C-alpha positions as CSV (number, residue, x, y, z in Angstrom):
1,K,13.8,6.1,1.3
2,I,14.1,3.0,3.5
3,E,15.0,3.2,7.2
4,Y,15.5,0.3,9.6
5,D,15.5,0.8,13.4
6,A,17.0,-2.3,15.1
7,E,16.0,-1.1,18.6
8,K,12.3,-0.6,17.7
9,K,12.4,-3.5,15.2
10,T,10.7,-1.3,12.5
11,L,11.2,-0.8,8.8
12,T,10.0,2.5,7.4
13,V,9.5,3.1,3.7
14,R,9.0,6.8,2.7
15,D,8.2,8.1,-0.7
16,S,7.2,11.4,-2.2
17,G,4.1,10.2,-3.9
18,I,1.0,12.3,-4.6
19,G,-0.6,11.5,-1.2
20,M,-4.1,10.3,-0.5
21,T,-7.1,11.9,1.1
22,H,-9.1,10.1,3.8
23,D,-11.5,8.8,1.3
24,D,-8.6,7.5,-0.9
25,L,-7.1,5.6,2.0
26,V,-10.4,4.0,2.8
27,K,-11.1,3.1,-0.8
28,N,-7.6,2.0,-1.8
29,L,-6.4,0.4,1.4
30,G,-9.5,-0.5,3.3
31,T,-10.1,-3.9,1.8
32,V,-8.1,-6.4,-0.1
33,A,-10.9,-6.7,-2.6
34,R,-10.4,-3.0,-3.6
35,S,-6.7,-3.1,-3.2
36,G,-6.2,-4.6,-6.7
37,T,-5.2,-8.0,-5.4
38,T,-8.3,-9.6,-6.7
39,K,-7.9,-7.8,-10.1
40,F,-4.3,-8.9,-10.2
41,M,-5.1,-12.6,-9.5
42,E,-7.9,-12.5,-12.1
43,A,-5.5,-11.0,-14.7
44,M,-2.9,-13.7,-13.8
45,A,-5.5,-16.4,-14.3
46,E,-6.5,-14.9,-17.7
47,G,-2.8,-14.7,-18.7
48,S,-3.0,-10.9,-19.2
49,A,-0.7,-10.0,-16.4
50,D,2.7,-11.2,-15.2
51,I,4.5,-11.0,-11.9
52,G,6.4,-7.9,-13.1
53,M,3.1,-6.0,-13.0
54,I,2.6,-6.5,-9.3
55,G,3.1,-2.8,-8.4
56,K,0.4,-1.7,-10.8
57,F,-2.3,-3.6,-8.8
58,G,-1.2,-2.7,-5.3
59,V,-0.3,-6.2,-4.5
60,G,3.2,-5.2,-3.3
61,F,1.7,-3.2,-0.4
62,Y,-0.4,-6.1,0.8
63,S,2.6,-8.4,0.8
64,T,3.8,-6.4,3.8
65,F,1.2,-8.3,5.8
66,L,3.1,-11.5,5.2
67,V,6.0,-10.3,7.3
68,A,4.7,-7.5,9.5
69,D,2.7,-7.6,12.7
70,R,1.5,-4.0,12.0
71,V,1.3,-1.7,9.0
72,T,0.8,2.0,9.3
73,V,0.3,4.4,6.3
74,A,0.6,8.1,6.9
75,S,-0.5,10.2,3.9
76,K,-1.3,13.8,3.1
77,H,-2.9,14.9,-0.1
78,P,-1.7,18.3,-1.5
79,S,-5.3,19.7,-1.4
80,S,-5.6,18.9,2.3
81,D,-4.0,20.5,5.4
82,T,-4.6,17.2,7.3
83,Q,-2.3,14.1,7.3
84,Y,-4.2,10.9,7.7
85,L,-3.1,7.6,9.3
86,W,-4.3,4.2,8.2
87,E,-3.5,1.1,10.3
């Protein structure tokens, strides 16, 4: 689900994915090197990936930083009672 708030100038993307634990957020979003961007670029250079595979590597998430001043991820894993925020 995508929501736009013109007054706040925000774009919110919500999904019903599996959710991430605190450690998952740190591991998967904490650095570009671990985001999959590096792996994607290496696969592109090798010729073993194409632009249609961008979601597989997490590059789509990092493209938000090209247009946003701030990115916030809220996630709650089913095995946890806590929702975590990553900014």
